[in-house]
ZADO-1210 file (C-alpha; in nm, 4 decimals, padded with zeros to 6 digits):
<atoms>
<atom x="00.9675" y="02.6240" z="-04.8212" code="MET" pos="1"/>
<atom x="01.2951" y="02.5861" z="-05.0208" code="PRO" pos="2"/>
<atom x="01.2237" y="02.5701" z="-05.3793" code="THR" pos="3"/>
<atom x="01.4638" y="02.3968" z="-05.6155" code="ASN" pos="4"/>
<atom x="01.4612" y="02.4272" z="-05.9958" code="LYS" pos="5"/>
<atom x="01.7537" y="02.2755" z="-06.1140" code="ASP" pos="6"/>
<atom x="01.8291" y="01.9581" z="-05.9192" code="ASN" pos="7"/>
<atom x="01.6695" y="01.6125" z="-05.9345" code="GLY" pos="8"/>
<atom x="01.4804" y="01.4699" z="-05.6991" code="GLU" pos="9"/>
<atom x="01.7939" y="01.2511" z="-05.5837" code="ASP" pos="10"/>
<atom x="02.0464" y="01.5170" z="-05.5988" code="GLU" pos="11"/>
<atom x="01.8055" y="01.7427" z="-05.3458" code="VAL" pos="12"/>
<atom x="01.7383" y="01.4067" z="-05.1021" code="ALA" pos="13"/>
<atom x="02.1109" y="01.3881" z="-05.0999" code="GLN" pos="14"/>
<atom x="02.1520" y="01.7300" z="-04.9296" code="PHE" pos="15"/>
<atom x="01.8776" y="01.7105" z="-04.7469" code="VAL" pos="16"/>
<atom x="02.0627" y="01.3975" z="-04.6457" code="LYS" pos="17"/>
<atom x="02.3652" y="01.5942" z="-04.5801" code="GLU" pos="18"/>
<atom x="02.3037" y="01.8819" z="-04.3890" code="HIS" pos="19"/>
<atom x="01.9857" y="01.7190" z="-04.1590" code="ARG" pos="20"/>
<atom x="01.7128" y="01.9266" z="-04.3439" code="LEU" pos="21"/>
<atom x="01.4075" y="01.8708" z="-04.0856" code="THR" pos="22"/>
<atom x="01.1867" y="02.0831" z="-04.3619" code="PHE" pos="23"/>
<atom x="01.0531" y="02.0231" z="-04.6986" code="GLU" pos="24"/>
<atom x="01.2126" y="02.1225" z="-05.0495" code="VAL" pos="25"/>
<atom x="00.9927" y="02.1831" z="-05.3309" code="LEU" pos="26"/>
<atom x="01.1057" y="02.0507" z="-05.6702" code="ILE" pos="27"/>
<atom x="01.0250" y="02.2838" z="-05.9098" code="ASP" pos="28"/>
<atom x="01.1597" y="02.1318" z="-06.2288" code="GLU" pos="29"/>
<atom x="00.8958" y="02.2709" z="-06.4516" code="GLU" pos="30"/>
<atom x="00.9514" y="02.6397" z="-06.3151" code="GLY" pos="31"/>
<atom x="00.5520" y="02.6506" z="-06.1811" code="PHE" pos="32"/>
<atom x="00.6081" y="02.7989" z="-05.8819" code="VAL" pos="33"/>
<atom x="00.9004" y="03.0512" z="-05.9959" code="GLY" pos="34"/>
<atom x="00.6486" y="03.1465" z="-06.2297" code="SER" pos="35"/>
<atom x="00.3554" y="03.2057" z="-06.0003" code="ALA" pos="36"/>
<atom x="00.5658" y="03.4213" z="-05.8130" code="TYR" pos="37"/>
<atom x="00.7412" y="03.5989" z="-06.1253" code="GLN" pos="38"/>
<atom x="01.1238" y="03.5075" z="-06.0295" code="VAL" pos="39"/>
<atom x="01.3302" y="03.7514" z="-06.2332" code="LEU" pos="40"/>
<atom x="01.6783" y="03.6504" z="-06.0084" code="THR" pos="41"/>
<atom x="01.7513" y="03.2938" z="-05.7934" code="LEU" pos="42"/>
<atom x="01.7979" y="03.3329" z="-05.4928" code="THR" pos="43"/>
<atom x="01.5024" y="03.5075" z="-05.4315" code="THR" pos="44"/>
<atom x="01.3335" y="03.4851" z="-05.0997" code="THR" pos="45"/>
<atom x="01.0014" y="03.5911" z="-05.0212" code="TYR" pos="46"/>
<atom x="00.8480" y="03.6828" z="-04.6490" code="MET" pos="47"/>
<atom x="00.4596" y="03.4953" z="-04.6168" code="ILE" pos="48"/>
<atom x="00.2813" y="03.5778" z="-04.3178" code="ASP" pos="49"/>
<atom x="00.0432" y="03.3186" z="-04.1352" code="THR" pos="50"/>
<atom x="-00.2680" y="03.4214" z="-04.3521" code="LYS" pos="51"/>
<atom x="-00.0612" y="03.3544" z="-04.6741" code="GLY" pos="52"/>
<atom x="00.0295" y="03.7496" z="-04.7418" code="ASN" pos="53"/>
<atom x="00.3279" y="03.8378" z="-04.9110" code="MET" pos="54"/>
<atom x="00.5439" y="04.0679" z="-04.7285" code="ILE" pos="55"/>
<atom x="00.8353" y="04.1488" z="-04.8076" code="ASP" pos="56"/>
<atom x="01.0926" y="04.0012" z="-05.1211" code="THR" pos="57"/>
<atom x="01.4764" y="03.9485" z="-05.0907" code="ILE" pos="58"/>
<atom x="01.6536" y="03.9146" z="-05.4492" code="GLU" pos="59"/>
<atom x="01.9717" y="03.7751" z="-05.3944" code="GLY" pos="60"/>
<atom x="02.1490" y="03.5271" z="-05.1321" code="PRO" pos="61"/>
<atom x="02.0679" y="03.6455" z="-04.7702" code="MET" pos="62"/>
<atom x="02.3124" y="03.6121" z="-04.5042" code="ASN" pos="63"/>
<atom x="02.2871" y="03.6195" z="-04.1012" code="GLU" pos="64"/>
<atom x="02.1861" y="03.9830" z="-04.1233" code="THR" pos="65"/>
<atom x="01.8161" y="03.9313" z="-04.2583" code="TYR" pos="66"/>
</atoms>
């Protein structure tokens, strides 16, 4: 689930609409999710398996090879 820390609800809603996203985007203005996962850099991607276990972390932007 994408998490947005820096933009408000209206900006995120507009982005979701413009890009026709079909999944939810979490708005984390207070940084609770970032703290829980000890995010050190943006963008950080966590791969989580179907049991909820974190199996990989990718720091920095991703491209099509990931």
